[in-house]
SEVO-887114 format. One record per residue (C-alpha): x, y, z; residue in three letters. Coordinates in nm, 3 decimals, always signed. Example, Ala and Ser with C-alpha at 12.3 -4.5 7.8 and 13.67 -1.06 7.14 Angstrom:
REM residues 2
+---------+---------+---------+------+
:       u :       v :       w : code :
+---------+---------+---------+------+
:  +1.230 :  -0.450 :  +0.780 :  ALA :
:  +1.367 :  -0.106 :  +0.714 :  SER :
+---------+---------+---------+------+
//
This chain:
REM residues 185
+---------+---------+---------+------+
:       u :       v :       w : code :
+---------+---------+---------+------+
:  -5.999 :  +1.222 :  +3.691 :  MET :
:  -5.751 :  +1.303 :  +3.417 :  ASN :
:  -5.656 :  +1.674 :  +3.439 :  PRO :
:  -5.589 :  +1.688 :  +3.063 :  ALA :
:  -5.952 :  +1.589 :  +2.990 :  ARG :
:  -6.232 :  +1.816 :  +3.115 :  PRO :
:  -6.515 :  +1.651 :  +3.300 :  SER :
:  -6.842 :  +1.584 :  +3.109 :  PRO :
:  -7.018 :  +1.817 :  +3.353 :  LEU :
:  -6.779 :  +2.100 :  +3.269 :  LEU :
:  -6.835 :  +2.039 :  +2.895 :  LEU :
:  -7.212 :  +2.041 :  +2.943 :  LEU :
:  -7.206 :  +2.365 :  +3.143 :  SER :
:  -6.989 :  +2.524 :  +2.873 :  GLY :
:  -7.240 :  +2.418 :  +2.606 :  MET :
:  -7.525 :  +2.566 :  +2.808 :  LEU :
:  -7.336 :  +2.894 :  +2.839 :  LEU :
:  -7.271 :  +2.894 :  +2.466 :  PHE :
:  -7.632 :  +2.816 :  +2.374 :  CYS :
:  -7.804 :  +3.002 :  +2.655 :  GLY :
:  -8.145 :  +2.856 :  +2.729 :  THR :
:  -8.211 :  +2.778 :  +2.361 :  ARG :
:  -7.962 :  +2.664 :  +2.100 :  CYS :
:  -7.999 :  +2.834 :  +1.760 :  PRO :
:  -8.088 :  +2.499 :  +1.598 :  ALA :
:  -8.407 :  +2.460 :  +1.803 :  GLU :
:  -8.715 :  +2.530 :  +1.589 :  PRO :
:  -8.881 :  +2.733 :  +1.868 :  ALA :
:  -8.585 :  +2.975 :  +1.868 :  ALA :
:  -8.635 :  +3.063 :  +1.502 :  VAL :
:  -8.886 :  +3.324 :  +1.387 :  ALA :
:  -8.966 :  +3.277 :  +1.019 :  ASN :
:  -9.124 :  +3.540 :  +0.794 :  PRO :
:  -9.505 :  +3.550 :  +0.811 :  SER :
:  -9.522 :  +3.666 :  +0.450 :  ASN :
:  -9.288 :  +3.732 :  +0.159 :  PHE :
:  -9.297 :  +3.821 :  -0.210 :  THR :
:  -9.039 :  +3.710 :  -0.465 :  VAL :
:  -9.021 :  +3.811 :  -0.832 :  PRO :
:  -9.038 :  +3.547 :  -1.105 :  ALA :
:  -8.750 :  +3.554 :  -1.348 :  VAL :
:  -8.894 :  +3.279 :  -1.566 :  VAL :
:  -9.270 :  +3.264 :  -1.602 :  GLY :
:  -9.334 :  +3.631 :  -1.517 :  GLY :
:  -9.514 :  +3.789 :  -1.224 :  GLY :
:  -9.432 :  +3.723 :  -0.861 :  HIS :
:  -9.518 :  +3.488 :  -0.576 :  PHE :
:  -9.662 :  +3.612 :  -0.246 :  THR :
:  -9.698 :  +3.366 :  +0.040 :  LEU :
: -10.020 :  +3.529 :  +0.165 :  ALA :
: -10.179 :  +3.446 :  -0.173 :  GLY :
: -10.117 :  +3.075 :  -0.117 :  ALA :
: -10.327 :  +3.044 :  +0.201 :  LYS :
: -10.492 :  +2.703 :  +0.221 :  GLY :
: -10.217 :  +2.528 :  +0.022 :  LYS :
:  -9.885 :  +2.376 :  +0.113 :  TYR :
:  -9.583 :  +2.555 :  -0.032 :  VAL :
:  -9.259 :  +2.364 :  -0.091 :  ALA :
:  -8.983 :  +2.627 :  -0.097 :  VAL :
:  -8.671 :  +2.498 :  -0.270 :  HIS :
:  -8.359 :  +2.702 :  -0.195 :  PHE :
:  -8.129 :  +2.624 :  -0.487 :  LEU :
:  -7.757 :  +2.694 :  -0.493 :  LEU :
:  -7.598 :  +2.993 :  -0.659 :  LYS :
:  -7.425 :  +2.951 :  -0.996 :  THR :
:  -7.424 :  +2.642 :  -1.214 :  GLU :
:  -7.523 :  +2.325 :  -1.033 :  CYS :
:  -7.622 :  +2.006 :  -1.216 :  PRO :
:  -7.786 :  +1.876 :  -0.897 :  PHE :
:  -8.011 :  +2.186 :  -0.886 :  CYS :
:  -8.106 :  +2.125 :  -1.250 :  LEU :
:  -8.192 :  +1.761 :  -1.184 :  ARG :
:  -8.382 :  +1.846 :  -0.862 :  HIS :
:  -8.585 :  +2.118 :  -1.037 :  THR :
:  -8.662 :  +1.906 :  -1.344 :  ALA :
:  -8.763 :  +1.607 :  -1.129 :  ASP :
:  -8.997 :  +1.809 :  -0.908 :  TYR :
:  -9.148 :  +1.994 :  -1.203 :  THR :
:  -9.215 :  +1.670 :  -1.392 :  ALA :
:  -9.389 :  +1.517 :  -1.088 :  LYS :
:  -9.561 :  +1.825 :  -0.941 :  ALA :
:  -9.903 :  +1.746 :  -1.088 :  SER :
:  -9.911 :  +1.423 :  -0.886 :  SER :
:  -9.908 :  +1.632 :  -0.568 :  LEU :
: -10.204 :  +1.869 :  -0.604 :  PRO :
: -10.248 :  +2.129 :  -0.336 :  GLY :
:  -9.871 :  +2.181 :  -0.306 :  VAL :
:  -9.710 :  +2.479 :  -0.475 :  ILE :
:  -9.348 :  +2.417 :  -0.576 :  GLN :
:  -9.146 :  +2.738 :  -0.534 :  LEU :
:  -8.792 :  +2.733 :  -0.674 :  PHE :
:  -8.558 :  +3.011 :  -0.559 :  LEU :
:  -8.212 :  +3.103 :  -0.684 :  LYS :
:  -7.999 :  +3.384 :  -0.538 :  PRO :
:  -7.835 :  +3.464 :  -0.874 :  ASP :
:  -7.885 :  +3.768 :  -1.095 :  SER :
:  -8.172 :  +3.758 :  -1.345 :  GLU :
:  -7.929 :  +3.702 :  -1.633 :  ALA :
:  -7.759 :  +3.413 :  -1.452 :  GLU :
:  -8.096 :  +3.253 :  -1.374 :  ILE :
:  -8.207 :  +3.281 :  -1.738 :  ARG :
:  -7.881 :  +3.119 :  -1.851 :  THR :
:  -7.921 :  +2.844 :  -1.590 :  TRP :
:  -8.278 :  +2.765 :  -1.699 :  THR :
:  -8.163 :  +2.723 :  -2.060 :  SER :
:  -8.009 :  +2.394 :  -1.940 :  HIS :
:  -8.344 :  +2.259 :  -1.817 :  LEU :
:  -8.545 :  +2.021 :  -2.039 :  PRO :
:  -8.777 :  +2.214 :  -2.275 :  ALA :
:  -9.078 :  +2.032 :  -2.128 :  SER :
:  -8.999 :  +2.186 :  -1.788 :  THR :
:  -9.001 :  +2.551 :  -1.895 :  ALA :
:  -9.379 :  +2.606 :  -1.939 :  PRO :
:  -9.456 :  +2.462 :  -1.594 :  ALA :
:  -9.165 :  +2.628 :  -1.418 :  LEU :
:  -9.193 :  +2.963 :  -1.259 :  PRO :
:  -8.845 :  +3.027 :  -1.123 :  LEU :
:  -8.803 :  +3.301 :  -0.865 :  TYR :
:  -8.514 :  +3.518 :  -0.755 :  ARG :
:  -8.409 :  +3.534 :  -0.392 :  ASP :
:  -8.184 :  +3.838 :  -0.435 :  ALA :
:  -7.875 :  +3.806 :  -0.221 :  GLY :
:  -8.028 :  +3.498 :  -0.055 :  ALA :
:  -8.227 :  +3.731 :  +0.169 :  ALA :
:  -8.517 :  +3.488 :  +0.205 :  LEU :
:  -8.279 :  +3.198 :  +0.274 :  ALA :
:  -8.129 :  +3.409 :  +0.553 :  SER :
:  -8.472 :  +3.506 :  +0.684 :  ALA :
:  -8.561 :  +3.136 :  +0.708 :  TYR :
:  -8.229 :  +3.066 :  +0.879 :  HIS :
:  -8.095 :  +2.832 :  +0.612 :  ILE :
:  -7.736 :  +2.765 :  +0.720 :  PRO :
:  -7.475 :  +2.960 :  +0.528 :  ASP :
:  -7.112 :  +2.868 :  +0.479 :  GLY :
:  -7.117 :  +2.599 :  +0.211 :  TYR :
:  -6.814 :  +2.635 :  -0.018 :  ALA :
:  -6.930 :  +2.595 :  -0.377 :  PHE :
:  -6.755 :  +2.697 :  -0.703 :  HIS :
:  -6.524 :  +2.934 :  -0.516 :  GLY :
:  -6.811 :  +3.104 :  -0.335 :  GLN :
:  -6.968 :  +3.069 :  +0.007 :  THR :
:  -7.341 :  +3.001 :  -0.026 :  VAL :
:  -7.637 :  +2.875 :  +0.174 :  HIS :
:  -7.682 :  +2.499 :  +0.188 :  TYR :
:  -7.947 :  +2.352 :  -0.044 :  PRO :
:  -8.277 :  +2.322 :  +0.140 :  ALA :
:  -8.645 :  +2.246 :  +0.102 :  THR :
:  -8.897 :  +2.392 :  +0.346 :  LEU :
:  -9.259 :  +2.285 :  +0.355 :  LEU :
:  -9.493 :  +2.560 :  +0.465 :  LEU :
:  -9.837 :  +2.453 :  +0.581 :  GLY :
: -10.173 :  +2.588 :  +0.461 :  PRO :
: -10.141 :  +2.861 :  +0.726 :  ASP :
:  -9.801 :  +2.970 :  +0.587 :  GLY :
:  -9.603 :  +2.835 :  +0.884 :  LYS :
:  -9.313 :  +2.597 :  +0.846 :  GLU :
:  -9.412 :  +2.235 :  +0.908 :  VAL :
:  -9.104 :  +2.054 :  +0.775 :  PHE :
:  -8.744 :  +2.138 :  +0.688 :  ARG :
:  -8.473 :  +1.949 :  +0.501 :  TYR :
:  -8.126 :  +2.103 :  +0.471 :  VAL :
:  -7.876 :  +1.912 :  +0.260 :  GLY :
:  -7.518 :  +1.857 :  +0.368 :  LYS :
:  -7.383 :  +1.925 :  +0.017 :  ASN :
:  -7.499 :  +2.001 :  -0.337 :  ASN :
:  -7.601 :  +1.639 :  -0.402 :  GLY :
:  -7.800 :  +1.598 :  -0.079 :  ASP :
:  -8.159 :  +1.689 :  -0.167 :  ARG :
:  -8.504 :  +1.593 :  -0.045 :  LEU :
:  -8.653 :  +1.359 :  -0.305 :  SER :
:  -8.997 :  +1.430 :  -0.445 :  PHE :
:  -9.116 :  +1.097 :  -0.306 :  GLU :
:  -9.008 :  +1.188 :  +0.047 :  LYS :
:  -9.181 :  +1.525 :  +0.022 :  LEU :
:  -9.499 :  +1.356 :  -0.105 :  ALA :
:  -9.486 :  +1.110 :  +0.187 :  ALA :
:  -9.444 :  +1.399 :  +0.434 :  LYS :
:  -9.744 :  +1.584 :  +0.286 :  VAL :
:  -9.952 :  +1.266 :  +0.307 :  LYS :
:  -9.848 :  +1.221 :  +0.672 :  GLU :
:  -9.937 :  +1.582 :  +0.756 :  LEU :
: -10.271 :  +1.559 :  +0.575 :  GLU :
: -10.359 :  +1.242 :  +0.769 :  ALA :
: -10.282 :  +1.419 :  +1.098 :  ALA :
: -10.511 :  +1.718 :  +1.018 :  ARG :
+---------+---------+---------+------+
//
């Protein structure tokens, strides 16, 4: 054995000590919120998860500040949302209300009437759902872009976390996942 290279067994035992019995990435180790309410910045009102019982909710955690990928993702989902009935599309931005209003002015006009856009102040909900933080974007550190699918009971059934601002779950992949889940029910 080469003394400069630790044995695989030593590396494994070190990983087990670091992770304990459950690594933070394991779904069973994560306790998500059972309910939440977020205020709408565009569209008025608010969204409360408990009010969506019986429907799937696709929660889209968008990046802070200006992001053309967030605009495209939001516009694409909004344009196609009616083809996926029974799924509520929830778009969240951690920006201030003024920043969100400015950001939405860049969306196509046809998107605005169908788009309630919600504020996740300080990315508190992203943190509560354990969306990884630490993505460097426009001189800030933000949560990674993510889409969570919550089942009709409000519990998470699918998660997609992008590696960068251009890595997003396509509408078609979300629709396929919903179809798969519906078939398994």
